[in-house]
mmCIF file as Biopython writes it, N, C-alpha, C and O atoms, coordinates in Angstrom:
data_model
#
loop_
_atom_site.group_PDB
_atom_site.id
_atom_site.type_symbol
_atom_site.label_atom_id
_atom_site.label_alt_id
_atom_site.label_comp_id
_atom_site.label_asym_id
_atom_site.label_entity_id
_atom_site.label_seq_id
_atom_site.pdbx_PDB_ins_code
_atom_site.Cartn_x
_atom_site.Cartn_y
_atom_site.Cartn_z
_atom_site.occupancy
_atom_site.B_iso_or_equiv
_atom_site.auth_seq_id
_atom_site.auth_asym_id
_atom_site.pdbx_PDB_model_num
ATOM 1   N N  . UNK A ? 1  ? 62.203  159.894 106.578 1.0 0.0 1  A 1 
ATOM 2   C CA . UNK A ? 1  ? 63.200  158.868 106.553 1.0 0.0 1  A 1 
ATOM 3   C C  . UNK A ? 1  ? 64.504  159.484 106.060 1.0 0.0 1  A 1 
ATOM 4   O O  . UNK A ? 1  ? 64.507  160.262 105.106 1.0 0.0 1  A 1 
ATOM 5   N N  . UNK A ? 2  ? 65.600  159.139 106.704 1.0 0.0 2  A 1 
ATOM 6   C CA . UNK A ? 2  ? 66.886  159.702 106.303 1.0 0.0 2  A 1 
ATOM 7   C C  . UNK A ? 2  ? 67.599  158.747 105.364 1.0 0.0 2  A 1 
ATOM 8   O O  . UNK A ? 2  ? 67.410  157.531 105.413 1.0 0.0 2  A 1 
ATOM 9   N N  . UNK A ? 3  ? 68.408  159.319 104.525 1.0 0.0 3  A 1 
ATOM 10  C CA . UNK A ? 3  ? 69.170  158.501 103.578 1.0 0.0 3  A 1 
ATOM 11  C C  . UNK A ? 3  ? 70.343  157.845 104.304 1.0 0.0 3  A 1 
ATOM 12  O O  . UNK A ? 3  ? 70.969  158.448 105.175 1.0 0.0 3  A 1 
ATOM 13  N N  . UNK A ? 4  ? 70.620  156.631 103.935 1.0 0.0 4  A 1 
ATOM 14  C CA . UNK A ? 4  ? 71.748  155.907 104.530 1.0 0.0 4  A 1 
ATOM 15  C C  . UNK A ? 4  ? 73.050  156.460 103.953 1.0 0.0 4  A 1 
ATOM 16  O O  . UNK A ? 4  ? 73.146  156.764 102.764 1.0 0.0 4  A 1 
ATOM 17  N N  . UNK A ? 5  ? 74.020  156.578 104.806 1.0 0.0 5  A 1 
ATOM 18  C CA . UNK A ? 5  ? 75.339  157.028 104.348 1.0 0.0 5  A 1 
ATOM 19  C C  . UNK A ? 5  ? 76.053  155.853 103.705 1.0 0.0 5  A 1 
ATOM 20  O O  . UNK A ? 5  ? 76.062  154.746 104.243 1.0 0.0 5  A 1 
ATOM 21  N N  . UNK A ? 6  ? 76.639  156.098 102.574 1.0 0.0 6  A 1 
ATOM 22  C CA . UNK A ? 6  ? 77.394  155.034 101.911 1.0 0.0 6  A 1 
ATOM 23  C C  . UNK A ? 6  ? 78.766  155.562 101.543 1.0 0.0 6  A 1 
ATOM 24  O O  . UNK A ? 6  ? 78.955  156.758 101.326 1.0 0.0 6  A 1 
ATOM 25  N N  . UNK A ? 7  ? 79.701  154.661 101.480 1.0 0.0 7  A 1 
ATOM 26  C CA . UNK A ? 7  ? 81.036  155.047 101.073 1.0 0.0 7  A 1 
ATOM 27  C C  . UNK A ? 7  ? 81.079  155.118 99.561  1.0 0.0 7  A 1 
ATOM 28  O O  . UNK A ? 7  ? 80.332  154.409 98.886  1.0 0.0 7  A 1 
ATOM 29  N N  . UNK A ? 8  ? 81.929  155.949 99.028  1.0 0.0 8  A 1 
ATOM 30  C CA . UNK A ? 8  ? 82.015  156.048 97.576  1.0 0.0 8  A 1 
ATOM 31  C C  . UNK A ? 8  ? 82.457  154.708 96.982  1.0 0.0 8  A 1 
ATOM 32  O O  . UNK A ? 8  ? 83.237  153.976 97.591  1.0 0.0 8  A 1 
ATOM 33  N N  . UNK A ? 9  ? 81.969  154.409 95.833  1.0 0.0 9  A 1 
ATOM 34  C CA . UNK A ? 9  ? 82.312  153.159 95.155  1.0 0.0 9  A 1 
ATOM 35  C C  . UNK A ? 9  ? 83.786  153.191 94.771  1.0 0.0 9  A 1 
ATOM 36  O O  . UNK A ? 9  ? 84.252  154.121 94.112  1.0 0.0 9  A 1 
ATOM 37  N N  . UNK A ? 10 ? 84.497  152.177 95.186  1.0 0.0 10 A 1 
ATOM 38  C CA . UNK A ? 10 ? 85.906  152.102 94.827  1.0 0.0 10 A 1 
ATOM 39  C C  . UNK A ? 10 ? 86.095  150.956 93.847  1.0 0.0 10 A 1 
ATOM 40  O O  . UNK A ? 10 ? 85.249  150.068 93.734  1.0 0.0 10 A 1 
ATOM 41  N N  . UNK A ? 11 ? 87.182  150.988 93.162  1.0 0.0 11 A 1 
ATOM 42  C CA . UNK A ? 11 ? 87.489  149.962 92.172  1.0 0.0 11 A 1 
ATOM 43  C C  . UNK A ? 11 ? 87.859  148.670 92.895  1.0 0.0 11 A 1 
ATOM 44  O O  . UNK A ? 11 ? 88.872  148.639 93.594  1.0 0.0 11 A 1 
ATOM 45  N N  . UNK A ? 12 ? 87.071  147.601 92.751  1.0 0.0 12 A 1 
ATOM 46  C CA . UNK A ? 12 ? 87.362  146.361 93.457  1.0 0.0 12 A 1 
ATOM 47  C C  . UNK A ? 12 ? 88.686  145.741 93.025  1.0 0.0 12 A 1 
ATOM 48  O O  . UNK A ? 12 ? 89.312  145.019 93.800  1.0 0.0 12 A 1 
ATOM 49  N N  . UNK A ? 13 ? 89.116  146.014 91.798  1.0 0.0 13 A 1 
ATOM 50  C CA . UNK A ? 13 ? 90.379  145.450 91.330  1.0 0.0 13 A 1 
ATOM 51  C C  . UNK A ? 13 ? 91.558  146.004 92.132  1.0 0.0 13 A 1 
ATOM 52  O O  . UNK A ? 13 ? 92.531  145.292 92.381  1.0 0.0 13 A 1 
ATOM 53  N N  . UNK A ? 14 ? 91.472  147.262 92.530  1.0 0.0 14 A 1 
ATOM 54  C CA . UNK A ? 14 ? 92.548  147.859 93.329  1.0 0.0 14 A 1 
ATOM 55  C C  . UNK A ? 14 ? 92.588  147.218 94.707  1.0 0.0 14 A 1 
ATOM 56  O O  . UNK A ? 14 ? 93.666  146.890 95.204  1.0 0.0 14 A 1 
ATOM 57  N N  . UNK A ? 15 ? 91.445  147.038 95.323  1.0 0.0 15 A 1 
ATOM 58  C CA . UNK A ? 15 ? 91.386  146.390 96.625  1.0 0.0 15 A 1 
ATOM 59  C C  . UNK A ? 15 ? 91.902  144.961 96.554  1.0 0.0 15 A 1 
ATOM 60  O O  . UNK A ? 15 ? 92.605  144.506 97.457  1.0 0.0 15 A 1 
ATOM 61  N N  . UNK A ? 16 ? 91.556  144.252 95.484  1.0 0.0 16 A 1 
ATOM 62  C CA . UNK A ? 16 ? 92.018  142.886 95.293  1.0 0.0 16 A 1 
ATOM 63  C C  . UNK A ? 16 ? 93.530  142.851 95.114  1.0 0.0 16 A 1 
ATOM 64  O O  . UNK A ? 16 ? 94.208  141.999 95.690  1.0 0.0 16 A 1 
ATOM 65  N N  . UNK A ? 17 ? 94.059  143.775 94.319  1.0 0.0 17 A 1 
ATOM 66  C CA . UNK A ? 17 ? 95.508  143.833 94.087  1.0 0.0 17 A 1 
ATOM 67  C C  . UNK A ? 17 ? 96.252  144.140 95.382  1.0 0.0 17 A 1 
ATOM 68  O O  . UNK A ? 17 ? 97.312  143.571 95.643  1.0 0.0 17 A 1 
ATOM 69  N N  . UNK A ? 18 ? 95.699  145.033 96.189  1.0 0.0 18 A 1 
ATOM 70  C CA . UNK A ? 18 ? 96.316  145.359 97.475  1.0 0.0 18 A 1 
ATOM 71  C C  . UNK A ? 18 ? 96.312  144.147 98.402  1.0 0.0 18 A 1 
ATOM 72  O O  . UNK A ? 18 ? 97.295  143.887 99.096  1.0 0.0 18 A 1 
ATOM 73  N N  . UNK A ? 19 ? 95.209  143.411 98.409  1.0 0.0 19 A 1 
ATOM 74  C CA . UNK A ? 19 ? 95.115  142.214 99.251  1.0 0.0 19 A 1 
ATOM 75  C C  . UNK A ? 19 ? 96.104  141.158 98.791  1.0 0.0 19 A 1 
ATOM 76  O O  . UNK A ? 19 ? 96.741  140.503 99.617  1.0 0.0 19 A 1 
ATOM 77  N N  . UNK A ? 20 ? 96.240  140.986 97.486  1.0 0.0 20 A 1 
ATOM 78  C CA . UNK A ? 20 ? 97.210  140.002 96.967  1.0 0.0 20 A 1 
ATOM 79  C C  . UNK A ? 20 ? 98.634  140.413 97.309  1.0 0.0 20 A 1 
ATOM 80  O O  . UNK A ? 20 ? 99.447  139.565 97.675  1.0 0.0 20 A 1 
ATOM 81  N N  . UNK A ? 21 ? 98.947  141.688 97.196  1.0 0.0 21 A 1 
ATOM 82  C CA . UNK A ? 21 ? 100.295 142.165 97.513  1.0 0.0 21 A 1 
ATOM 83  C C  . UNK A ? 21 ? 100.604 141.960 98.994  1.0 0.0 21 A 1 
ATOM 84  O O  . UNK A ? 21 ? 101.714 141.566 99.352  1.0 0.0 21 A 1 
ATOM 85  N N  . UNK A ? 22 ? 99.626  142.227 99.849  1.0 0.0 22 A 1 
ATOM 86  C CA . UNK A ? 22 ? 99.814  142.036 101.280 1.0 0.0 22 A 1 
ATOM 87  C C  . UNK A ? 22 ? 100.001 140.555 101.601 1.0 0.0 22 A 1 
ATOM 88  O O  . UNK A ? 22 ? 100.839 140.205 102.432 1.0 0.0 22 A 1 
ATOM 89  N N  . UNK A ? 23 ? 99.238  139.693 100.959 1.0 0.0 23 A 1 
ATOM 90  C CA . UNK A ? 23 ? 99.371  138.247 101.187 1.0 0.0 23 A 1 
ATOM 91  C C  . UNK A ? 23 ? 100.714 137.734 100.695 1.0 0.0 23 A 1 
ATOM 92  O O  . UNK A ? 23 ? 101.317 136.869 101.330 1.0 0.0 23 A 1 
ATOM 93  N N  . UNK A ? 24 ? 101.190 138.255 99.574  1.0 0.0 24 A 1 
ATOM 94  C CA . UNK A ? 24 ? 102.498 137.848 99.051  1.0 0.0 24 A 1 
ATOM 95  C C  . UNK A ? 24 ? 103.605 138.246 100.018 1.0 0.0 24 A 1 
ATOM 96  O O  . UNK A ? 24 ? 104.525 137.466 100.265 1.0 0.0 24 A 1 
ATOM 97  N N  . UNK A ? 25 ? 103.523 139.448 100.563 1.0 0.0 25 A 1 
ATOM 98  C CA . UNK A ? 25 ? 104.523 139.906 101.532 1.0 0.0 25 A 1 
ATOM 99  C C  . UNK A ? 25 ? 104.476 139.047 102.787 1.0 0.0 25 A 1 
ATOM 100 O O  . UNK A ? 25 ? 105.520 138.694 103.334 1.0 0.0 25 A 1 
ATOM 101 N N  . UNK A ? 26 ? 103.278 138.709 103.248 1.0 0.0 26 A 1 
ATOM 102 C CA . UNK A ? 26 ? 103.137 137.871 104.440 1.0 0.0 26 A 1 
ATOM 103 C C  . UNK A ? 26 ? 103.687 136.469 104.177 1.0 0.0 26 A 1 
ATOM 104 O O  . UNK A ? 26 ? 104.317 135.876 105.054 1.0 0.0 26 A 1 
ATOM 105 N N  . UNK A ? 27 ? 103.454 135.938 102.981 1.0 0.0 27 A 1 
ATOM 106 C CA . UNK A ? 27 ? 103.963 134.615 102.624 1.0 0.0 27 A 1 
ATOM 107 C C  . UNK A ? 27 ? 105.486 134.602 102.610 1.0 0.0 27 A 1 
ATOM 108 O O  . UNK A ? 27 ? 106.107 133.669 103.119 1.0 0.0 27 A 1 
ATOM 109 N N  . UNK A ? 28 ? 106.086 135.632 102.030 1.0 0.0 28 A 1 
ATOM 110 C CA . UNK A ? 28 ? 107.543 135.722 102.007 1.0 0.0 28 A 1 
ATOM 111 C C  . UNK A ? 28 ? 108.107 135.799 103.424 1.0 0.0 28 A 1 
ATOM 112 O O  . UNK A ? 28 ? 109.137 135.193 103.719 1.0 0.0 28 A 1 
ATOM 113 N N  . UNK A ? 29 ? 107.439 136.537 104.289 1.0 0.0 29 A 1 
ATOM 114 C CA . UNK A ? 29 ? 107.879 136.652 105.675 1.0 0.0 29 A 1 
ATOM 115 C C  . UNK A ? 29 ? 107.779 135.305 106.398 1.0 0.0 29 A 1 
ATOM 116 O O  . UNK A ? 29 ? 108.700 134.915 107.116 1.0 0.0 29 A 1 
ATOM 117 N N  . UNK A ? 30 ? 106.665 134.599 106.209 1.0 0.0 30 A 1 
ATOM 118 C CA . UNK A ? 30 ? 106.500 133.270 106.834 1.0 0.0 30 A 1 
ATOM 119 C C  . UNK A ? 30 ? 107.528 132.282 106.308 1.0 0.0 30 A 1 
ATOM 120 O O  . UNK A ? 30 ? 108.090 131.504 107.079 1.0 0.0 30 A 1 
ATOM 121 N N  . UNK A ? 31 ? 107.781 132.302 105.002 1.0 0.0 31 A 1 
ATOM 122 C CA . UNK A ? 31 ? 108.762 131.396 104.420 1.0 0.0 31 A 1 
ATOM 123 C C  . UNK A ? 31 ? 110.169 131.689 104.919 1.0 0.0 31 A 1 
ATOM 124 O O  . UNK A ? 31 ? 110.948 130.768 105.164 1.0 0.0 31 A 1 
ATOM 125 N N  . UNK A ? 32 ? 110.497 132.962 105.070 1.0 0.0 32 A 1 
ATOM 126 C CA . UNK A ? 32 ? 111.815 133.333 105.596 1.0 0.0 32 A 1 
ATOM 127 C C  . UNK A ? 32 ? 111.962 132.864 107.035 1.0 0.0 32 A 1 
ATOM 128 O O  . UNK A ? 32 ? 113.023 132.368 107.418 1.0 0.0 32 A 1 
ATOM 129 N N  . UNK A ? 33 ? 110.920 133.012 107.833 1.0 0.0 33 A 1 
ATOM 130 C CA . UNK A ? 33 ? 110.958 132.541 109.214 1.0 0.0 33 A 1 
ATOM 131 C C  . UNK A ? 33 ? 111.084 131.022 109.262 1.0 0.0 33 A 1 
ATOM 132 O O  . UNK A ? 33 ? 111.830 130.491 110.085 1.0 0.0 33 A 1 
ATOM 133 N N  . UNK A ? 34 ? 110.369 130.322 108.397 1.0 0.0 34 A 1 
ATOM 134 C CA . UNK A ? 34 ? 110.463 128.861 108.340 1.0 0.0 34 A 1 
ATOM 135 C C  . UNK A ? 34 ? 111.872 128.436 107.957 1.0 0.0 34 A 1 
ATOM 136 O O  . UNK A ? 34 ? 112.419 127.507 108.551 1.0 0.0 34 A 1 
ATOM 137 N N  . UNK A ? 35 ? 112.461 129.099 106.979 1.0 0.0 35 A 1 
ATOM 138 C CA . UNK A ? 35 ? 113.823 128.764 106.551 1.0 0.0 35 A 1 
ATOM 139 C C  . UNK A ? 35 ? 114.824 129.023 107.671 1.0 0.0 35 A 1 
ATOM 140 O O  . UNK A ? 35 ? 115.750 128.235 107.864 1.0 0.0 35 A 1 
ATOM 141 N N  . UNK A ? 36 ? 114.654 130.098 108.397 1.0 0.0 36 A 1 
ATOM 142 C CA . UNK A ? 36 ? 115.551 130.409 109.511 1.0 0.0 36 A 1 
ATOM 143 C C  . UNK A ? 36 ? 115.424 129.354 110.608 1.0 0.0 36 A 1 
ATOM 144 O O  . UNK A ? 36 ? 116.424 128.930 111.186 1.0 0.0 36 A 1 
ATOM 145 N N  . UNK A ? 37 ? 114.206 128.938 110.889 1.0 0.0 37 A 1 
ATOM 146 C CA . UNK A ? 37 ? 113.979 127.916 111.904 1.0 0.0 37 A 1 
ATOM 147 C C  . UNK A ? 37 ? 114.622 126.599 111.489 1.0 0.0 37 A 1 
ATOM 148 O O  . UNK A ? 37 ? 115.259 125.932 112.304 1.0 0.0 37 A 1 
ATOM 149 N N  . UNK A ? 38 ? 114.456 126.225 110.223 1.0 0.0 38 A 1 
ATOM 150 C CA . UNK A ? 38 ? 115.083 125.000 109.711 1.0 0.0 38 A 1 
ATOM 151 C C  . UNK A ? 38 ? 116.594 125.108 109.823 1.0 0.0 38 A 1 
ATOM 152 O O  . UNK A ? 38 ? 117.253 124.169 110.269 1.0 0.0 38 A 1 
ATOM 153 N N  . UNK A ? 39 ? 117.146 126.239 109.423 1.0 0.0 39 A 1 
ATOM 154 C CA . UNK A ? 39 ? 118.603 126.420 109.477 1.0 0.0 39 A 1 
ATOM 155 C C  . UNK A ? 39 ? 119.115 126.350 110.911 1.0 0.0 39 A 1 
ATOM 156 O O  . UNK A ? 39 ? 120.199 125.820 111.153 1.0 0.0 39 A 1 
ATOM 157 N N  . UNK A ? 40 ? 118.356 126.873 111.856 1.0 0.0 40 A 1 
ATOM 158 C CA . UNK A ? 40 ? 118.767 126.826 113.258 1.0 0.0 40 A 1 
ATOM 159 C C  . UNK A ? 40 ? 118.805 125.406 113.803 1.0 0.0 40 A 1 
ATOM 160 O O  . UNK A ? 40 ? 119.603 125.102 114.690 1.0 0.0 40 A 1 
ATOM 161 N N  . UNK A ? 41 ? 117.943 124.528 113.274 1.0 0.0 41 A 1 
ATOM 162 C CA . UNK A ? 41 ? 117.837 123.171 113.811 1.0 0.0 41 A 1 
ATOM 163 C C  . UNK A ? 41 ? 118.554 122.112 112.977 1.0 0.0 41 A 1 
ATOM 164 O O  . UNK A ? 41 ? 118.728 120.985 113.440 1.0 0.0 41 A 1 
ATOM 165 N N  . UNK A ? 42 ? 118.968 122.448 111.768 1.0 0.0 42 A 1 
ATOM 166 C CA . UNK A ? 42 ? 119.649 121.482 110.906 1.0 0.0 42 A 1 
ATOM 167 C C  . UNK A ? 42 ? 121.047 121.190 111.439 1.0 0.0 42 A 1 
ATOM 168 O O  . UNK A ? 42 ? 121.714 122.069 111.983 1.0 0.0 42 A 1 
ATOM 169 N N  . UNK A ? 43 ? 121.475 119.950 111.274 1.0 0.0 43 A 1 
ATOM 170 C CA . UNK A ? 43 ? 122.806 119.533 111.755 1.0 0.0 43 A 1 
ATOM 171 C C  . UNK A ? 43 ? 123.906 119.834 110.740 1.0 0.0 43 A 1 
ATOM 172 O O  . UNK A ? 43 ? 125.082 119.880 111.098 1.0 0.0 43 A 1 
ATOM 173 N N  . UNK A ? 44 ? 123.535 120.037 109.488 1.0 0.0 44 A 1 
ATOM 174 C CA . UNK A ? 44 ? 124.529 120.326 108.454 1.0 0.0 44 A 1 
ATOM 175 C C  . UNK A ? 44 ? 123.864 121.119 107.335 1.0 0.0 44 A 1 
ATOM 176 O O  . UNK A ? 44 ? 122.641 121.240 107.276 1.0 0.0 44 A 1 
ATOM 177 N N  . UNK A ? 45 ? 124.694 121.652 106.456 1.0 0.0 45 A 1 
ATOM 178 C CA . UNK A ? 45 ? 124.160 122.402 105.321 1.0 0.0 45 A 1 
ATOM 179 C C  . UNK A ? 45 ? 123.364 121.488 104.399 1.0 0.0 45 A 1 
ATOM 180 O O  . UNK A ? 45 ? 122.344 121.893 103.843 1.0 0.0 45 A 1 
ATOM 181 N N  . UNK A ? 46 ? 123.838 120.246 104.240 1.0 0.0 46 A 1 
ATOM 182 C CA . UNK A ? 46 ? 123.135 119.292 103.388 1.0 0.0 46 A 1 
ATOM 183 C C  . UNK A ? 46 ? 121.756 118.975 103.967 1.0 0.0 46 A 1 
ATOM 184 O O  . UNK A ? 46 ? 120.769 118.913 103.233 1.0 0.0 46 A 1 
ATOM 185 N N  . UNK A ? 47 ? 121.693 118.776 105.281 1.0 0.0 47 A 1 
ATOM 186 C CA . UNK A ? 47 ? 120.407 118.492 105.922 1.0 0.0 47 A 1 
ATOM 187 C C  . UNK A ? 47 ? 119.476 119.697 105.798 1.0 0.0 47 A 1 
ATOM 188 O O  . UNK A ? 47 ? 118.280 119.537 105.554 1.0 0.0 47 A 1 
ATOM 189 N N  . UNK A ? 48 ? 120.011 120.875 105.961 1.0 0.0 48 A 1 
ATOM 190 C CA . UNK A ? 48 ? 119.220 122.101 105.839 1.0 0.0 48 A 1 
ATOM 191 C C  . UNK A ? 48 ? 118.619 122.195 104.435 1.0 0.0 48 A 1 
ATOM 192 O O  . UNK A ? 48 ? 117.429 122.473 104.283 1.0 0.0 48 A 1 
ATOM 193 N N  . UNK A ? 49 ? 119.434 121.967 103.424 1.0 0.0 49 A 1 
ATOM 194 C CA . UNK A ? 49 ? 118.959 122.029 102.041 1.0 0.0 49 A 1 
ATOM 195 C C  . UNK A ? 49 ? 117.873 120.988 101.792 1.0 0.0 49 A 1 
ATOM 196 O O  . UNK A ? 49 ? 116.876 121.268 101.127 1.0 0.0 49 A 1 
ATOM 197 N N  . UNK A ? 50 ? 118.073 119.785 102.331 1.0 0.0 50 A 1 
ATOM 198 C CA . UNK A ? 50 ? 117.095 118.706 102.159 1.0 0.0 50 A 1 
ATOM 199 C C  . UNK A ? 50 ? 115.768 119.050 102.849 1.0 0.0 50 A 1 
ATOM 200 O O  . UNK A ? 50 ? 114.695 118.845 102.282 1.0 0.0 50 A 1 
ATOM 201 N N  . UNK A ? 51 ? 115.854 119.566 104.058 1.0 0.0 51 A 1 
ATOM 202 C CA . UNK A ? 51 ? 114.637 119.932 104.792 1.0 0.0 51 A 1 
ATOM 203 C C  . UNK A ? 51 ? 113.889 121.075 104.110 1.0 0.0 51 A 1 
ATOM 204 O O  . UNK A ? 51 ? 112.661 121.068 104.035 1.0 0.0 51 A 1 
ATOM 205 N N  . UNK A ? 52 ? 114.635 122.046 103.621 1.0 0.0 52 A 1 
ATOM 206 C CA . UNK A ? 52 ? 113.996 123.158 102.907 1.0 0.0 52 A 1 
ATOM 207 C C  . UNK A ? 52 ? 113.299 122.659 101.647 1.0 0.0 52 A 1 
ATOM 208 O O  . UNK A ? 52 ? 112.214 123.127 101.304 1.0 0.0 52 A 1 
ATOM 209 N N  . UNK A ? 53 ? 113.931 121.705 100.959 1.0 0.0 53 A 1 
ATOM 210 C CA . UNK A ? 53 ? 113.319 121.131 99.757  1.0 0.0 53 A 1 
ATOM 211 C C  . UNK A ? 53 ? 112.037 120.391 100.118 1.0 0.0 53 A 1 
ATOM 212 O O  . UNK A ? 53 ? 111.056 120.449 99.377  1.0 0.0 53 A 1 
ATOM 213 N N  . UNK A ? 54 ? 112.039 119.697 101.252 1.0 0.0 54 A 1 
ATOM 214 C CA . UNK A ? 54 ? 110.827 118.990 101.692 1.0 0.0 54 A 1 
ATOM 215 C C  . UNK A ? 54 ? 109.682 119.960 101.937 1.0 0.0 54 A 1 
ATOM 216 O O  . UNK A ? 54 ? 108.517 119.637 101.705 1.0 0.0 54 A 1 
ATOM 217 N N  . UNK A ? 55 ? 110.025 121.138 102.404 1.0 0.0 55 A 1 
ATOM 218 C CA . UNK A ? 55 ? 109.008 122.161 102.666 1.0 0.0 55 A 1 
ATOM 219 C C  . UNK A ? 55 ? 108.636 122.963 101.413 1.0 0.0 55 A 1 
ATOM 220 O O  . UNK A ? 55 ? 107.717 123.782 101.436 1.0 0.0 55 A 1 
ATOM 221 N N  . UNK A ? 56 ? 109.361 122.713 100.330 1.0 0.0 56 A 1 
ATOM 222 C CA . UNK A ? 56 ? 109.096 123.452 99.096  1.0 0.0 56 A 1 
ATOM 223 C C  . UNK A ? 56 ? 109.655 124.853 99.125  1.0 0.0 56 A 1 
ATOM 224 O O  . UNK A ? 56 ? 109.187 125.731 98.401  1.0 0.0 56 A 1 
ATOM 225 N N  . UNK A ? 57 ? 110.664 125.068 99.967  1.0 0.0 57 A 1 
ATOM 226 C CA . UNK A ? 57 ? 111.274 126.391 100.072 1.0 0.0 57 A 1 
ATOM 227 C C  . UNK A ? 57 ? 112.591 126.409 99.321  1.0 0.0 57 A 1 
ATOM 228 O O  . UNK A ? 57 ? 113.369 125.457 99.389  1.0 0.0 57 A 1 
ATOM 229 N N  . UNK A ? 58 ? 112.836 127.490 98.608  1.0 0.0 58 A 1 
ATOM 230 C CA . UNK A ? 58 ? 114.071 127.674 97.865  1.0 0.0 58 A 1 
ATOM 231 C C  . UNK A ? 58 ? 114.750 128.939 98.412  1.0 0.0 58 A 1 
ATOM 232 O O  . UNK A ? 58 ? 114.137 130.004 98.486  1.0 0.0 58 A 1 
ATOM 233 N N  . UNK A ? 59 ? 116.004 128.801 98.787  1.0 0.0 59 A 1 
ATOM 234 C CA . UNK A ? 59 ? 116.713 129.943 99.353  1.0 0.0 59 A 1 
ATOM 235 C C  . UNK A ? 59 ? 116.778 131.115 98.379  1.0 0.0 59 A 1 
ATOM 236 O O  . UNK A ? 59 ? 116.782 132.270 98.804  1.0 0.0 59 A 1 
ATOM 237 N N  . UNK A ? 60 ? 116.828 130.834 97.086  1.0 0.0 60 A 1 
ATOM 238 C CA . UNK A ? 60 ? 116.888 131.918 96.088  1.0 0.0 60 A 1 
ATOM 239 C C  . UNK A ? 60 ? 115.627 132.788 96.158  1.0 0.0 60 A 1 
ATOM 240 O O  . UNK A ? 60 ? 115.687 133.994 95.915  1.0 0.0 60 A 1 
ATOM 241 N N  . UNK A ? 61 ? 114.492 132.176 96.489  1.0 0.0 61 A 1 
ATOM 242 C CA . UNK A ? 61 ? 113.237 132.933 96.576  1.0 0.0 61 A 1 
ATOM 243 C C  . UNK A ? 61 ? 113.180 133.805 97.820  1.0 0.0 61 A 1 
ATOM 244 O O  . UNK A ? 61 ? 112.414 134.767 97.872  1.0 0.0 61 A 1 
ATOM 245 N N  . UNK A ? 62 ? 113.989 133.471 98.824  1.0 0.0 62 A 1 
ATOM 246 C CA . UNK A ? 62 ? 113.916 134.160 100.109 1.0 0.0 62 A 1 
ATOM 247 C C  . UNK A ? 62 ? 114.883 135.322 100.225 1.0 0.0 62 A 1 
ATOM 248 O O  . UNK A ? 62 ? 114.854 136.047 101.219 1.0 0.0 62 A 1 
ATOM 249 N N  . UNK A ? 63 ? 115.732 135.514 99.241  1.0 0.0 63 A 1 
ATOM 250 C CA . UNK A ? 63 ? 116.721 136.595 99.321  1.0 0.0 63 A 1 
ATOM 251 C C  . UNK A ? 63 ? 116.142 137.888 98.857  1.0 0.0 63 A 1 
ATOM 252 O O  . UNK A ? 63 ? 116.831 138.907 98.855  1.0 0.0 63 A 1 
#
């Protein structure tokens, strides 16, 4: 019987941290796209700000 090949044990905390960092970057990208879409369709700056607030998006977070 042959031994099964296994990958070396890695630190799960590092993998988790990498996954969280990737998800945070993806979230920022989605939020920026959502804000751009809202801005493209808003009739005024006031409406844009109101719509972004409804979505829970803050322009300061997207810069």
